[in-house]
C-alpha positions as CSV (number, residue, x, y, z in Angstrom):
1,M,26.3,42.0,-23.9
2,A,24.5,38.9,-22.7
3,L,21.1,38.1,-23.6
4,I,20.4,35.8,-20.8
5,T,22.2,36.7,-17.6
6,S,23.0,34.6,-14.7
7,K,19.4,35.4,-13.4
8,G,17.8,33.7,-16.3
9,M,20.3,30.8,-16.6
10,Y,20.0,29.9,-13.0
11,G,16.2,30.4,-12.8
12,L,15.7,28.3,-15.9
13,A,17.9,25.5,-14.3
14,A,15.9,25.7,-10.9
15,I,12.5,25.6,-12.7
16,Y,13.9,22.7,-15.1
17,E,15.0,20.6,-12.0
18,L,11.5,21.1,-10.3
19,S,9.9,19.9,-13.6
20,Q,12.0,16.9,-13.6
21,K,10.6,15.7,-10.2
22,I,8.7,12.5,-10.7
23,D,6.6,12.4,-7.4
24,D,4.6,15.3,-6.3
25,K,6.6,16.0,-3.1
26,P,8.2,19.3,-2.9
27,M,11.9,20.1,-3.5
28,Q,13.7,21.9,-0.8
29,V,16.0,24.8,-1.8
30,R,19.3,23.1,-0.8
31,E,18.3,20.0,-3.2
32,I,17.5,22.5,-5.9
33,S,20.7,24.3,-5.3
34,R,22.9,21.2,-5.4
35,N,21.4,19.6,-8.3
36,A,21.3,22.8,-10.4
37,N,24.7,23.8,-9.1
38,I,23.2,27.2,-8.1
39,P,24.3,29.4,-4.9
40,Q,21.6,28.7,-2.4
41,N,21.2,32.4,-1.4
42,Y,20.9,33.5,-5.1
43,L,18.4,30.7,-5.8
44,E,16.2,31.8,-2.9
45,Q,15.7,35.1,-4.5
46,L,14.9,33.7,-7.9
47,L,12.4,31.3,-6.6
48,G,10.8,34.3,-5.1
49,K,10.4,36.0,-8.3
50,L,9.2,32.6,-9.8
51,R,6.8,32.2,-7.2
52,K,5.3,35.6,-7.6
53,A,5.1,35.2,-11.2
54,G,2.8,31.9,-10.7
55,F,5.3,29.2,-12.0
56,I,5.9,27.7,-8.6
57,K,4.2,27.2,-5.2
58,S,6.0,27.1,-1.9
59,I,4.9,24.6,0.6
60,R,5.7,25.5,4.4
61,G,6.7,23.0,6.8
62,P,9.7,20.5,7.7
63,K,8.7,18.6,4.6
64,G,8.1,21.9,2.7
65,G,9.8,23.0,-0.3
66,Y,8.8,24.2,-3.9
67,I,6.6,22.5,-6.7
68,L,5.5,23.5,-10.1
69,S,2.1,25.5,-9.9
70,K,1.5,24.4,-13.5
71,S,2.0,21.2,-15.8
72,P,5.7,21.6,-17.6
73,E,3.7,21.3,-20.9
74,D,2.2,24.6,-19.9
75,I,5.3,26.6,-18.7
76,I,7.3,28.4,-21.7
77,V,10.7,29.2,-21.4
78,R,10.1,32.4,-22.8
79,D,7.9,33.6,-20.0
80,I,10.3,32.3,-17.4
81,L,13.1,34.5,-19.0
82,Y,10.9,37.6,-19.1
83,V,10.0,37.3,-15.6
84,L,13.9,36.9,-14.7
85,E,15.3,39.0,-17.3
86,D,12.6,41.8,-17.7
87,N,13.5,41.7,-21.4
88,L,15.0,39.5,-24.3
89,S,16.4,42.4,-26.2
90,V,19.3,42.3,-28.6
91,V,19.8,46.0,-28.5
92,D,18.6,48.7,-25.9
93,M,18.1,51.5,-28.2
94,D,16.2,52.2,-31.4
95,S,18.4,52.4,-34.5
96,S,18.5,55.7,-36.5
97,N,19.2,53.3,-39.6
98,T,15.8,51.9,-40.7
99,A,17.4,48.9,-42.2
100,L,19.3,48.1,-39.3
101,G,16.2,48.7,-36.9
102,L,14.4,46.2,-39.1
103,F,17.3,43.9,-39.0
104,Y,17.4,44.0,-35.1
105,Q,13.6,43.7,-34.9
106,D,13.9,40.3,-37.0
107,V,16.9,39.1,-34.9
108,E,15.0,39.7,-31.7
109,D,11.9,37.9,-33.1
110,R,13.9,35.0,-34.2
111,I,15.5,34.7,-30.7
112,K,12.0,35.0,-29.1
113,A,10.9,32.2,-31.2
114,I,13.7,30.0,-30.3
115,F,12.5,30.4,-26.5
116,E,9.0,29.4,-27.5
117,L,9.1,25.9,-26.1
118,S,7.7,24.3,-22.9
119,L,9.6,22.7,-20.0
120,T,8.5,19.2,-21.5
121,E,9.9,20.1,-24.9
122,L,13.2,21.2,-23.2
123,K,13.7,17.8,-22.0
124,E,14.3,16.5,-25.7
125,Y,17.7,18.4,-25.2
126,E,18.7,16.0,-22.5
127,E,17.4,13.1,-24.3
128,T,19.4,14.0,-27.4
129,Y,22.5,14.7,-24.9
130,N,21.9,11.2,-23.1
131,A,21.6,9.4,-26.7
132,C,24.9,11.2,-28.1
133,L,26.7,9.8,-24.7
134,H,25.2,6.4,-25.5
135,Y,26.6,6.3,-29.0
136,S,30.0,7.8,-28.0
137,I,30.9,4.9,-25.7
């Protein structure tokens, strides 16, 4: 049982790519697909869901593409995953055992807390990774 499926992983990767864009120019689907290593057809479906949810905007025309509709500080990873995954449950049913039911609820609450970070805070993981690369050389 996967907590986050390819929908969530690819969608988060796509929106993270958009958050890394320095200028205000839209990113085209093929650029996002290439940078995030996401199949283009699948990416288009995910971008549609993210657009409908208000995370991104699409710009039409030859220089069009996608941009974030909010600041990266205002986009929370948990919210992205809810839109794409519909649920972040560890188990799909109620437990008849009260102790296990409380345990599963605690696990779900902790998992949800892990995803309570913005795209800007997610960037810190990249910075940590780059720092580790620098020290290992």
